OpenMM code with the backbone's topology and positions (N, CA, C; nanometers):
from openmm import Vec3, app, unit

residues = "MET ILE LEU THR GLY LYS THR ALA ASP GLY SER ASP ALA TYR PRO VAL GLU GLY MET TYR VAL SER PRO ASP GLY GLU GLN TRP SER ASN LYS PRO TYR THR LYS GLU ASP LYS MET TRP HIS GLU LEU TYR PRO TYR LEU ALA LYS ASN LEU ARG SER LEU LYS ASP GLU TYR GLU LEU ILE ASN LYS LYS LYS SER ASN LEU SER LYS ARG LEU ARG ASP TYR VAL VAL HIS LEU ILE GLU VAL GLU LEU".split()
positions = [
    Vec3(6.6369, 3.5131, 9.7836),
    Vec3(6.6375, 3.4888, 9.9251),
    Vec3(6.6757, 3.6189, 9.9945),
    Vec3(6.6081, 3.6491, 10.1021),
    Vec3(6.6373, 3.7681, 10.1809),
    Vec3(6.7058, 3.7231, 10.3090),
    Vec3(6.8173, 3.7869, 10.3395),
    Vec3(6.8923, 3.7554, 10.4606),
    Vec3(6.8809, 3.8703, 10.5588),
    Vec3(6.8897, 3.8368, 10.6867),
    Vec3(6.8908, 3.9383, 10.7909),
    Vec3(6.9971, 3.9021, 10.8934),
    Vec3(7.0393, 3.9978, 10.9709),
    Vec3(7.1391, 3.9768, 11.0744),
    Vec3(7.1743, 4.1092, 11.1390),
    Vec3(7.2704, 4.1069, 11.2345),
    Vec3(7.3041, 4.2278, 11.3085),
    Vec3(7.4439, 4.2810, 11.2788),
    Vec3(7.5337, 4.1975, 11.2325),
    Vec3(7.6714, 4.2429, 11.2101),
    Vec3(7.6867, 4.3040, 11.0719),
    Vec3(7.7793, 4.3983, 11.0614),
    Vec3(7.8036, 4.4668, 10.9345),
    Vec3(7.8658, 4.3736, 10.8302),
    Vec3(7.9458, 4.2770, 10.8755),
    Vec3(8.0118, 4.1876, 10.7796),
    Vec3(7.9221, 4.0718, 10.7350),
    Vec3(7.8052, 4.0570, 10.7951),
    Vec3(7.7114, 3.9530, 10.7542),
    Vec3(7.7428, 3.8153, 10.8075),
    Vec3(7.8323, 3.8057, 10.9059),
    Vec3(7.8722, 3.6753, 10.9575),
    Vec3(7.7585, 3.6038, 11.0316),
    Vec3(7.6602, 3.6776, 11.0795),
    Vec3(7.5478, 3.6149, 11.1488),
    Vec3(7.4199, 3.6158, 11.0645),
    Vec3(7.4336, 3.6316, 10.9338),
    Vec3(7.3176, 3.6405, 10.8450),
    Vec3(7.2422, 3.5080, 10.8394),
    Vec3(7.1107, 3.5181, 10.8327),
    Vec3(7.0257, 3.4006, 10.8189),
    Vec3(6.9045, 3.4375, 10.7331),
    Vec3(6.8467, 3.3405, 10.6633),
    Vec3(6.7341, 3.3716, 10.5746),
    Vec3(6.6092, 3.4092, 10.6541),
    Vec3(6.5327, 3.5021, 10.5993),
    Vec3(6.4064, 3.5424, 10.6600),
    Vec3(6.3028, 3.4357, 10.6286),
    Vec3(6.2363, 3.3860, 10.7318),
    Vec3(6.1325, 3.2845, 10.7133),
    Vec3(6.0052, 3.3502, 10.6625),
    Vec3(5.9322, 3.2810, 10.5790),
    Vec3(5.8033, 3.3288, 10.5345),
    Vec3(5.8054, 3.4176, 10.4113),
    Vec3(5.9180, 3.4282, 10.3441),
    Vec3(5.9254, 3.5051, 10.2201),
    Vec3(5.9579, 3.4078, 10.1077),
    Vec3(5.8673, 3.3941, 10.0149),
    Vec3(5.8862, 3.3002, 9.9045),
    Vec3(5.8674, 3.3741, 9.7725),
    Vec3(5.9525, 3.3433, 9.6780),
    Vec3(5.9466, 3.4052, 9.5454),
    Vec3(5.8822, 3.3059, 9.4501),
    Vec3(5.7954, 3.3556, 9.3614),
    Vec3(5.7282, 3.2698, 9.2640),
    Vec3(5.8303, 3.2095, 9.1677),
    Vec3(5.7947, 3.1009, 9.1008),
    Vec3(5.8869, 3.0383, 9.0061),
    Vec3(5.9354, 3.1328, 8.8962),
    Vec3(5.8532, 3.2298, 8.8571),
    Vec3(5.8960, 3.3229, 8.7531),
    Vec3(5.9726, 3.4426, 8.8099),
    Vec3(5.9843, 3.4503, 8.9428),
    Vec3(6.0598, 3.5573, 9.0059),
    Vec3(5.9892, 3.6911, 9.0086),
    Vec3(5.8618, 3.6948, 8.9751),
    Vec3(5.7872, 3.8204, 8.9654),
    Vec3(5.7009, 3.8507, 9.0872),
    Vec3(5.6684, 3.7498, 9.1679),
    Vec3(5.5757, 3.7697, 9.2785),
    Vec3(5.6359, 3.7181, 9.4085),
    Vec3(5.5811, 3.7677, 9.5206),
    Vec3(5.6224, 3.7244, 9.6537),
    Vec3(5.5020, 3.6654, 9.7252),
    Vec3(5.5286, 3.5771, 9.8186),
    Vec3(5.4208, 3.5175, 9.8954),
    Vec3(5.4696, 3.4873, 10.0364),
    Vec3(5.3770, 3.4781, 10.1310),
    Vec3(5.4129, 3.4361, 10.2655),
    Vec3(5.3953, 3.2855, 10.2817),
    Vec3(5.3498, 3.2182, 10.1753),
    Vec3(5.3344, 3.0732, 10.1751),
    Vec3(5.4232, 3.0153, 10.0660),
    Vec3(5.4807, 2.8980, 10.0884),
    Vec3(5.5631, 2.8377, 9.9839),
    Vec3(5.4790, 2.8024, 9.8614),
    Vec3(5.5399, 2.8119, 9.7456),
    Vec3(5.4707, 2.7758, 9.6221),
    Vec3(5.4660, 2.6242, 9.6107),
    Vec3(5.3483, 2.5742, 9.5807),
    Vec3(5.3284, 2.4297, 9.5721),
    Vec3(5.3683, 2.3783, 9.4338),
    Vec3(5.3685, 2.2490, 9.4214),
    Vec3(5.3975, 2.1847, 9.2926),
    Vec3(5.2958, 2.2302, 9.1876),
    Vec3(5.1694, 2.2418, 9.2278),
    Vec3(5.0646, 2.2843, 9.1352),
    Vec3(5.0858, 2.4294, 9.0912),
    Vec3(5.1279, 2.5148, 9.1844),
    Vec3(5.1570, 2.6542, 9.1495),
    Vec3(5.2671, 2.6611, 9.0441),
    Vec3(5.3703, 2.5811, 9.0649),
    Vec3(5.4828, 2.5807, 8.9708),
    Vec3(5.4392, 2.5299, 8.8339),
    Vec3(5.3536, 2.4278, 8.8322),
    Vec3(5.3060, 2.3759, 8.7034),
    Vec3(5.2189, 2.4796, 8.6336),
    Vec3(5.1346, 2.5507, 8.7100),
    Vec3(5.0496, 2.6527, 8.6490),
    Vec3(5.1349, 2.7636, 8.5891),
    Vec3(5.2458, 2.7993, 8.6560),
    Vec3(5.3350, 2.9026, 8.6040),
    Vec3(5.4061, 2.8579, 8.4757),
    Vec3(5.4125, 2.7283, 8.4516),
    Vec3(5.4652, 2.6766, 8.3247),
    Vec3(5.3540, 2.6686, 8.2198),
    Vec3(5.2371, 2.6243, 8.2632),
    Vec3(5.1264, 2.5994, 8.1713),
    Vec3(5.0649, 2.7279, 8.1171),
    Vec3(5.0429, 2.8260, 8.2027),
    Vec3(4.9733, 2.9479, 8.1611),
    Vec3(5.0430, 3.0202, 8.0452),
    Vec3(5.1753, 3.0444, 8.0512),
    Vec3(5.2400, 3.1111, 7.9366),
    Vec3(5.2288, 3.0300, 7.8071),
    Vec3(5.2339, 2.8974, 7.8185),
    Vec3(5.2200, 2.8115, 7.7002),
    Vec3(5.0813, 2.8298, 7.6379),
    Vec3(4.9778, 2.8277, 7.7215),
    Vec3(4.8417, 2.8450, 7.6707),
    Vec3(4.8237, 2.9838, 7.6104),
    Vec3(4.8756, 3.0852, 7.6771),
    Vec3(4.8623, 3.2228, 7.6270),
    Vec3(4.9359, 3.2396, 7.4942),
    Vec3(5.0552, 3.1846, 7.4840),
    Vec3(5.1350, 3.1958, 7.3615),
    Vec3(5.0632, 3.1309, 7.2434),
    Vec3(4.9970, 3.0182, 7.2690),
    Vec3(4.9279, 2.9447, 7.1630),
    Vec3(4.7800, 2.9797, 7.1519),
    Vec3(4.7358, 3.0793, 7.2272),
    Vec3(4.5968, 3.1269, 7.2248),
    Vec3(4.4968, 3.0124, 7.2452),
    Vec3(4.5204, 2.9366, 7.3520),
    Vec3(4.4326, 2.8228, 7.3820),
    Vec3(4.3770, 2.8348, 7.5230),
    Vec3(4.2621, 2.7730, 7.5429),
    Vec3(4.2052, 2.7603, 7.6763),
    Vec3(4.2429, 2.6224, 7.7307),
    Vec3(4.2108, 2.5985, 7.8565),
    Vec3(4.2345, 2.4652, 7.9125),
    Vec3(4.1546, 2.3597, 7.8367),
    Vec3(4.0312, 2.3933, 7.8023),
    Vec3(3.9479, 2.2972, 7.7281),
    Vec3(4.0062, 2.2665, 7.5907),
    Vec3(4.0594, 2.3700, 7.5232),
    Vec3(4.1226, 2.3473, 7.3925),
    Vec3(4.2405, 2.2510, 7.4063),
    Vec3(4.3224, 2.2741, 7.5072),
    Vec3(4.4402, 2.1881, 7.5271),
    Vec3(4.3969, 2.0475, 7.5664),
    Vec3(4.2921, 2.0379, 7.6468),
    Vec3(4.2381, 1.9074, 7.6868),
    Vec3(4.1931, 1.8280, 7.5638),
    Vec3(4.1274, 1.8949, 7.4716),
    Vec3(4.0842, 1.8280, 7.3482),
    Vec3(4.2042, 1.7804, 7.2663),
    Vec3(4.3092, 1.8625, 7.2597),
    Vec3(4.4312, 1.8208, 7.1883),
    Vec3(4.4965, 1.7012, 7.2566),
    Vec3(4.4930, 1.6995, 7.3884),
    Vec3(4.5502, 1.5858, 7.4625),
    Vec3(4.4726, 1.4593, 7.4282),
    Vec3(4.3406, 1.4684, 7.4250),
    Vec3(4.2593, 1.3501, 7.3914),
    Vec3(4.2829, 1.3033, 7.2487),
    Vec3(4.3140, 1.3956, 7.1585),
    Vec3(4.3449, 1.3604, 7.0196),
    Vec3(4.4911, 1.3225, 7.0002),
    Vec3(4.5683, 1.3269, 7.1095),
    Vec3(4.7126, 1.2972, 7.1082),
    Vec3(4.7898, 1.3916, 7.0164),
    Vec3(4.7516, 1.5202, 7.0170),
    Vec3(4.8179, 1.6203, 6.9350),
    Vec3(4.8799, 1.7329, 7.0183),
    Vec3(4.8781, 1.7186, 7.1505),
    Vec3(4.9324, 1.8215, 7.2383),
    Vec3(5.0850, 1.8134, 7.2412),
    Vec3(5.1500, 1.9297, 7.2485),
    Vec3(5.2963, 1.9352, 7.2568),
    Vec3(5.3459, 1.9533, 7.3995),
    Vec3(5.2566, 1.9466, 7.4963),
    Vec3(5.2966, 1.9597, 7.6364),
    Vec3(5.3706, 1.8354, 7.6835),
    Vec3(5.4493, 1.8526, 7.7884),
    Vec3(5.5164, 1.7376, 7.8494),
    Vec3(5.4115, 1.6488, 7.9159),
    Vec3(5.4463, 1.5254, 7.9421),
    Vec3(5.3540, 1.4304, 8.0054),
    Vec3(5.3056, 1.4849, 8.1389),
    Vec3(5.3953, 1.5429, 8.2151),
    Vec3(5.3621, 1.5977, 8.3461),
    Vec3(5.2558, 1.7069, 8.3347),
    Vec3(5.2708, 1.7977, 8.2388),
    Vec3(5.1730, 1.9049, 8.2212),
    Vec3(5.0439, 1.8545, 8.1565),
    Vec3(5.0541, 1.7549, 8.0693),
    Vec3(4.9315, 1.6953, 8.0134),
    Vec3(4.8487, 1.6324, 8.1248),
    Vec3(4.9156, 1.5591, 8.2134),
    Vec3(4.8454, 1.4980, 8.3265),
    Vec3(4.7821, 1.6048, 8.4156),
    Vec3(4.8501, 1.7161, 8.4324),
    Vec3(4.7977, 1.8265, 8.5134),
    Vec3(4.6719, 1.8858, 8.4488),
    Vec3(4.6736, 1.9049, 8.3184),
    Vec3(4.5561, 1.9588, 8.2476),
    Vec3(4.4392, 1.8618, 8.2608),
    Vec3(4.4646, 1.7339, 8.2414),
    Vec3(4.3588, 1.6332, 8.2545),
    Vec3(4.3018, 1.6368, 8.3966),
    Vec3(4.3895, 1.6466, 8.4964),
    Vec3(4.3439, 1.6545, 8.6353),
    Vec3(4.2570, 1.7788, 8.6576),
    Vec3(4.2997, 1.8922, 8.6039),
    Vec3(4.2224, 2.0148, 8.6209),
    Vec3(4.0833, 2.0038, 8.5594),
    Vec3(4.0760, 1.9493, 8.4400),
    Vec3(3.9476, 1.9397, 8.3705),
    Vec3(3.8575, 1.8327, 8.4314),
    Vec3(3.9113, 1.7155, 8.4583),
    Vec3(3.8280, 1.6039, 8.5024),
    Vec3(3.7983, 1.6044, 8.6510),
    Vec3(3.8880, 1.6582, 8.7325),
    Vec3(3.8694, 1.6522, 8.8768),
    Vec3(3.8324, 1.7885, 8.9360),
    Vec3(3.9090, 1.8909, 8.9047),
    Vec3(3.8896, 2.0222, 8.9643),
    Vec3(3.7666, 2.0937, 8.9094),
    Vec3(3.7456, 2.0868, 8.7792),
    Vec3(3.6325, 2.1576, 8.7193),
    Vec3(3.5202, 2.0614, 8.7068),
] * unit.nanometer
topology = app.Topology()
chain = topology.addChain("A")
for resn in residues:
    res = topology.addResidue(resn, chain)
    for name in ("N", "CA", "C"):
        topology.addAtom(name, app.Element.getBySymbol(name[0]), res)
């Protein structure tokens, strides 16, 4: 969080509106990160670590062999069946 104000002691400090940090703390945005953004920031490293694509993970979900949480499994299914 970034604070701004006019006094040296910070007694009038207030947060700057419009500055948002990504869930991983690596990026900044002028728009708040959505629930989907946060889920993607969890899902992408998992897929990269296991060298899988979304389709590969979707197939594992259908075979009931995926190690993702229910929330992320539902997100992958939504991405494949609705978004793509």
